[in-house]
C-alpha positions, 0 to 999 in steps of 0.5 A: 499500499502507498503512503497516501492510500494508508492516510486515506483509510486512517482518515475514513476510519477516524471520520467513522468513529467521530460520526458516532459521537453527536456533535452537540455532546456537552461532554466532549469539547471539539476542535478542528484540524486540517489535513493538508494531504487530503484537503479536509477538516476533521473535528476530534474530541478533546480528551482532556475534557472530564466526562466521568463525574469525580465521585471522590469530591462529591459530598456524602449525604450528611444526616441531621444530628440524631437521625438514625444512619442506614447500613449504606451510610455506615459502610461509607463512613467505615470506608472513609473516616471511621468516625461514627462519634455521636451518631445514632446507630440504635436498633440496627443489625450490625452483626459481624461488622468490623468497627475496629479502631473507630471513634464511636464516642457518644454514639447511640447503639441501644438495642443494636445487634452487634453479635460477633462485631469487632470493636477492637481498639475503638473509642467507646467512651459514653456509648449507650449500648443499653439492651444491645446484643453484644454476644461474642463481640470483641472489645479488646483494647477499647475505651469503654469509659462511662459506657452504658451497658444496662441489659446488654447481653455479653455472653462470649464477648472478648473483654478489653483485657482479652478475657472472655465473658461468661454465659449469663453476663448481662450488663457487665462482664463476668469473666470465665473462671473468675471466682465469685468474691465471698466474704472471708470466713472467720473462725471464732475460738470458743 
């Protein structure tokens, strides 16, 4: 093939591709260039134009204070900042969720199902977990200062010191193998 014939074939293919794009497309900026060999003018798409929305800069929906978060919102926060401080997570099924190294300070988790959830190393200060299912959840190295655990089921939970909570632990971790403290018996000589 001669050089001119190759150039004509390439130009025809290029024009066919360009014809597939509508001329009034707002996403493609176009510029015209002239081909001096063929005496034609061809418009080409500007590849520098952004055609895909930038999702990293898009703002996430920010719920109002006290508004209950959905599971999708929680998952998005866990992928980005891991800050759930002061959020309303009450009554949600979060069984098996990885909440490790999260800031949950002051969160409302009343009545939530957190069975087998991993909260290792998380800030759980002032968290309200009243009536939550915390069976087999991990609290290892977590900060639980002033956390409310009233009526929370803690059977088999891994406590902050890596001990296991005994069956029947409600509201407080009764450690497996811990002897109940009984008053020392005093023998009085008669």
